[in-house]
N, C-alpha and C positions, 0 to 999 in steps of 0.2 A: 827406576822411573815409576811414577804413580799409576796405576791403572785408573782408565776412565770408569766413571760410575755410568751404569747403564741409566739411560735415560726413561724416565717414566712420564706418562702423561697423566696429569689429576683427573680423576673421575668428573663428570658433570652429572648433575642431578638428572634423572631420567623424566623425561616430560612426556604426558599422553599427548596423542595429536591435537585434540582439542586445546591444549595448554600453550601450544607453540606460536610464538607471536611471528608476524611477517615482518621479515628484515630485507637489505638490499639482495639482489640477484647473486651478488659477487661475496657476500660475507658469509663467514661461516654459519652454518645451520644451528641455532638455538637449540638443536635436540642432543647436539654433544658428538654427531656421528663424525666430526671432523672434515665433512664434503661441505661444498659451497651449498648454498640455500637453494640454488637453482636446479642443483644435481640431486637434491634431497626433497625435503618437504616442500619446497616450492614448486616442486613439479606437480606434486598432487593439488596444490593450492591455484596452480595456473588452470589445470585440468578442471577442478570444482567451477572456477571463474567462467569457464566457456561453456560448460553443460547447463544451458539454461532451461528452466522448466517454463514451458510457456504459459501454464494457467495454475500457478502457486496456489489460489485459494479454491480451485476446483472441488466441489465435495462439502465445501464449509456452509453452513446455513449463511445466507445473505452474501453469495461471492460477488454480485453486481457492486454490492455497496462496500464490501473490501476493496474492490478496486477504485471506487470513487474517494473512498477516505484514504487510501494511497497516493493518488494522484491527483486530485481535484479539491478536496475540502482542506482549508487552513486548520479549522479549529472544531473538533468533534470528539466524543467519547462513546464507546459502547461496553454496557456490562457483559461481561463474557461468563459462559457457564462450561466447567470442566467435567469431561466425561466421568472422572472419579472422585468429583465431589471437591469442595475446598479443604486443603490441608488444616490441621490445628494451628489456631493463630493468624490465620489468613481471613479476614472477613468479606474481602471480595477481590476481584481482579476485573480491571477495566482497561480496554484498549483505548489508548489516546492518538490521535493523529501525530503530534509533537509533544515531546518533554523539555523542559527546561535544560539549556546547554547541550541540545540534542541527544541525552542520554537515551541508551537504547531501552531501559526500564528502570523504574523506582519502587524499591520497598519503603512507605512510609512509616512513619513513627508508629501508627495505629496497626501496623502488620498489614494493610491492603497493599495491593501491587497495581501499579500502572506500566502498561507495555507500549512503547512508542511503536508507530507503525511507518513513519515516513523516513527512517535511519536507512542509511546506505548498508548493506549486507555485502557479507564476505564471499558468497557464492552465488551460484546460479539458483537456487532454490530459496527463496525469500520464506517460504513456510517453514523448512528446517530450521533456519536461522532465527526466525522468530519463536518457533517452539523452544530452543535452547536457549535462548535470552529469557523466557518465561521460567522455565525449569530452576534456572539459576536464581531469578528474582524470588521464587516462592521459597527458597533456602536461606536467601540474603538475610543479614541482620536487619532488622528494622531500622530506618532511618538513614538507608544507604543506596546510593545509585548501582546500576549493573553496567559494566562497561561491556562493548562488543568484542566478539572474537568469531573466529571459524568454526562452525558448527562440525562436530564429528559425523562423517559421511553416513554413518550407520545410525545416527540419532533420529529419535522421532520427530514427525511433522505436526504441524497443528492440527492436522485430521486426526492425529492420535490422541490429542491431549484434550480437545474441545468436544464438547456433547452436542452429536449431530443433530439432535432434535432440539437443541436449545435456541432461543429466539435471538435474532441479531437486529437490534434496534438501535439506531444510531441517533445519537442528540447533538445537532449542532448548535455551537456556541457563538456568540458574537465577538469573544475574545477568548484568552488563555487564561483567565483566573481560575480556571479548575484545577491549575495545576497546586496552588497552594489553598489550604483551608483558611488562612488568614494572610492576604495578600499585603496587608500593611504592615505586616511584621517578618516579610520575607528576608532572606539574606539580599545583601547588595548584589551578589552574583545574580541570584535568581530574579530580583526586583528588575535589574538591567536588562535580562533576557526577556522578561515579561513584557517591558516597556517595547523592545526591539520587535516583537512577535505580534505584539497588538499593532503595532504601527503599520506592518507589513500584511496583516490580514485583509484579504479581500471579502466584503460582506456575501455570504453564501446562506441560501436556505434550501433545505431539502423537501421537494413536493410530497403533498400526504397522498393525493390521489391515485398516484402510480408510483411503482417501484424504481428506486435508485436513479432519479430525476433530480438535478441539483441546478437552480437559481444562482447565478452570480452577478454582481455589480461591479462593472468597471466606470473608468471617467467618461468615456465615449459612447458606449453602449453596454447593453446587458445581454447576458447569454443563458441560454440552457444547456446543460451537457447532461446527457442521459444514456446510463450505461445499460447496455441490453445483453440478455443471454442466448440469443438466437445465433445459429449458425451463420458466420460471415458472410458467405456467397448468398445465402437465402434472404439474409436481412438487406444485402445491398441491391438485390433484384426487387424487394418489396419497396424499400424507399424508392427507386428508380421508378416504380409503376407510380407510385404517389406522386412523385415530382413530376412527371411526364403529364399527368392528369391537372397539375396546378393545386393539388391536395397535400402536400407535403409542410405546409406552413402552419403556424400556431396563431394565425389570426393577422389582421392589417398590420403592415409595416415589420412582420418577423419574416425570417428566411432560414431554410435549411441551407447551411453553408459548406457542409461536408462531414467527416467524421475522422476518428483516429481509434488506432487499437492501443489497448493497454492490457497486459497481461492474459492475452488471450481471448479478449472481448472487444466488441466495437462500440464506440461511443459517438453517436450522431450529436452535433452541435447546431443550434439555431442562435442567429443574432435576434436581438429583440431591441426595441426602441427603447430610449433610458429611461422612458415613463412608466415601462410596464415592469411592475413587480412581480414577485414570487405569486400573490394571491391571486392576479391577475392572469395567470398562466395555468393555474389549477384546471380549470374546466377545459379550455383549449388541448391541454395535454392529454386529459382523459379520452376526449373526443379523437383525437389522434392515436392514442392506442387501439381504438376499435377500428378504426381505418387500417392500422398497420396489421392487426391481427387478420383481418379479411385479406389483405394483399400478401400476407405469408402463406396463406391457406391456398394461394393461386400458383399452380405450376405450368401455366402455358408458358410457350416460348415468348420472350420479350419482343416487343415491336421495335421499329426502328427510331422512333421517338424513345422508347425506353430506353433502348441500348445507348442512346446519345445522352440520356440524363444519367445513366449510371455510369458512362466514362467521365462525365462533369464530376461526379459525385467521389469515384475513385481516385481523379488527379489530383484532389484537395486531400486526399488521405495520408496520414501519417503514423508513425509507430511509436509509442513511449516505452516500450519494454521488449 
């Protein structure tokens, strides 16, 4: 009687944590351990997804504008300054709200890097995921997009890679032509993506007289959405004081309608008449900033009217992150 051969398992290539793709919970883990994904690397992935960093852009120059570009602005770019300077062969690094086909990043033919901001991320720390994508884009072959992945838990964050003294000056675009140097000669896929993105873009303008305030135009009315760095409770008290005094508007026909939270910051929102453009709101916004500064400096208890105004504002508050 022939003896049974001992069964052996073929060795699978060992992958680092950052290279292990996400699969179904009951499927074998791609790391080759023989365990189901949910009992192996899926456990760490689930934990990473639940550990949300409330203020992922805290400490970066222009934190309020980072939040605005992540959540509010359709088409914008910002030149980024790296802490250690640009690597050889990389003439520039540019942050973009969105890239063609929702690529996380793109190394262009000339070696420059575009980093997409509005992509879904695999963990609860947007800063770490973006930093991982940026590092891989700097090393990618020119002319290739960079795909997303789950960043290593001990990997650097944007705060580790970007110059803390570097300027952060967003340029808002009417469309996405910045994707390609020569839009007329774009590939069919990119051209189709460009057409779809331009059709969906809401006209948006960044105000020049105040920080991180963005006017946008919609069919029925226009809006001003203003990302503010102040502690939430202090800001809501100040807005309530102004609202109770009838000084929270930005001029005739405008109205402070509430606020929302995004990435740890508070974003007040005003409704504007459809005829009020970005230029029309520059002076009223600067005057409001002065009124708000005075209200923020007040620490007296809220009056009954101010408490009612605060309740109305908080009842209309939502959270985006």
